[in-house]
N, C-alpha and C positions, 0 to 999 in steps of 0.2 A: 310592793311596787318598787322597781328601781329607781335611782335619780334619773336615769336615762328616760325611762318610761314616764316619770312625772314631768320631765322638761318636755318631751314630745307632746303630752296631753295639754300642758300649758300653751305651747306653741300653737298647737289646734286652735284654741280658744281664740289667741291673740289674733292669728290669720283671719279668723271668722270677724274679729272687732275691727281689723284694718281694712277689711272688705267693705263692712257697714258702716263706719265712721273712722276714717282715716284720720290719725293724729301722729305728731312727731314723736310723742311720747310711746304710743303703742308701736310705731315701728322700731323705735330704739331697743324696746323689750323685747321684741320678738328679733331681732337682730343679734342681741347677746345671747338668747338662747341659742339660735343658729349656729353661732360662732361655738358654744359648748358643746352643742352636738358633734360639730365637724371636728373639734379637738380629739374628740373620743369616738369618731366615726358611727356613733348610736342613731339610727334613723337618718342617716345621710349617705347609705351604701350604694341606694337605687339613684341616686341624684347625680347628674352630670357634672363635672368638675371643669370651672372655665376661670382663665387667670384674666382679670380685666384691670387694664391702668386707666387711672383718671388725672387727665391734664386739666386744671382749671387757673382761671386768673382770680378767683374770687373763694370765699368760703364754702364748700361742698359738703362737710359732714353729715348734715342730714339728708342729702341726696343719696350718700353710700349707704346709709342705713336701709332706706327705701328699696335702693337696687338689691341689696341682698334679700330682704325680705320677699319682694316680686319675684326676683329669680328663683328663689326656695319654692314660691308657689309656681312656678312653670318648671321645676323639676331640674333646677340648676342650683349647683353650689358654688358661688362666686368667691375666688379671693381677689383682694385688690391690692393695687400698688397704687399709692395716693403721691403725686408731685408735692413736694414742700411748697408752702407758700410762696409766690413769687420765682420759683425755681422752675416753671413748666417750659419756657424756651430753653434754658440751660440742659434740663435733662433730653429733649426731644433732640439737640443739636450734638449732643456728644455720644458719639456710639459706644462707650466705656461707661455708660451712665446705669444708674439702678433701673431705670426704666428697661432699657433692654436686657439686662441681667435676670429681670422677672420674667422675660419672654412671654409677654401678653398676648391672647388670643384676640383680645379685642381692646382698643384704646378709645375713650370717651373723651373729646376736647370740648371743655366747656368754657367760653369766653365771655367775659365783661368787658364789652366795649368802651364803656367810659373810662376804666382803667387803660385801656389800650389806646385811645384816641381820644383825649380831654378835648373837651369842647372849646374850641376858639371860634374867630370870626372870620368870615370871608375867605380869603387865599390861606390863612392860617389854618382853618379847620381842614380845608381841602389837603393841604399838605400833610397835617397830623393822620389824615384817614389813609392817605397813600402810604405813609409810613408804617402805620399799623397793618394794612392789608399786606404789606410785602413781608413784614413779620410773620403774620400767619400762612402766607404761602411758604416761606421757609420752614416753619414748622411741620406743615402738612407733607412737603418734599421730603424733609430728613424723615419723617415716620415712615414714609412709603419707600425709603432707601434702604432702613435699618431695620426694618420688621415686615412681615408678611400679614400682619394682623388686620382685621377689620376695623377701619378708621371712622367712628362716628364723630361728626362735627355738629356742635349745637345750631339750632336754628338762630339766624340773625334777625331781630325784629326791629323795623326802623322806629326812630323816634316817634313817640306818641303825636307831637304836633307837627310833624313832617305832612300830613294831608292838608292841614291849615295853613302852613306858611306859604308867604307872597314869593319867596325865593327858596328851592330846594336846599334841603337840608345836605349839605356836603356829607356829613357821616353817613346819613341815612341812605345817600346815593350811593356811597361805597359799599355800604352793607349789602344793596341790592345788586352791585358788580361782582362782589364776591360770591355770593350766592349764585349768580348766573356762570360764573366760572366754575365753581365748584360743581354744579350740575352738568358741565359740559366735559370736566375731566374724568 
């Protein structure tokens, strides 16, 4: 049995394990084997290769392993460009950045709203939310201008306390406005 055959058999077992009891360690093991197979191209010739850029305002390493494994299970072999931590906006706004040199076919934008618009009180919170929304609009406009990629924006979830608040949470209202604007675009 060749090393590629061994990796393919091990991967099949890990994919079954991921399906039954998904865990980060299983996803990570399967992701590493997929990377080894893709370098040698053993067991990956029939897969559709796709370039995916991931822009995030938080740590997303566990998600990338899951995307790679789930993509493989769907017949895809994704390669990734991950924007450096804290550099998502700079990469999107710079047409000569590594993001655009990668020529992604899909761009996944994952935002941590707490980091973009820290919680304030009253009018300050509304102003912070408006600044964060404007930055996100600029990021999406730059992506649309500089790439023909599919752009996937993570869902925005209103703060847990929003339904119980006596006064609407300005950040949650801003999320809802952005979702409405993105659906209309």
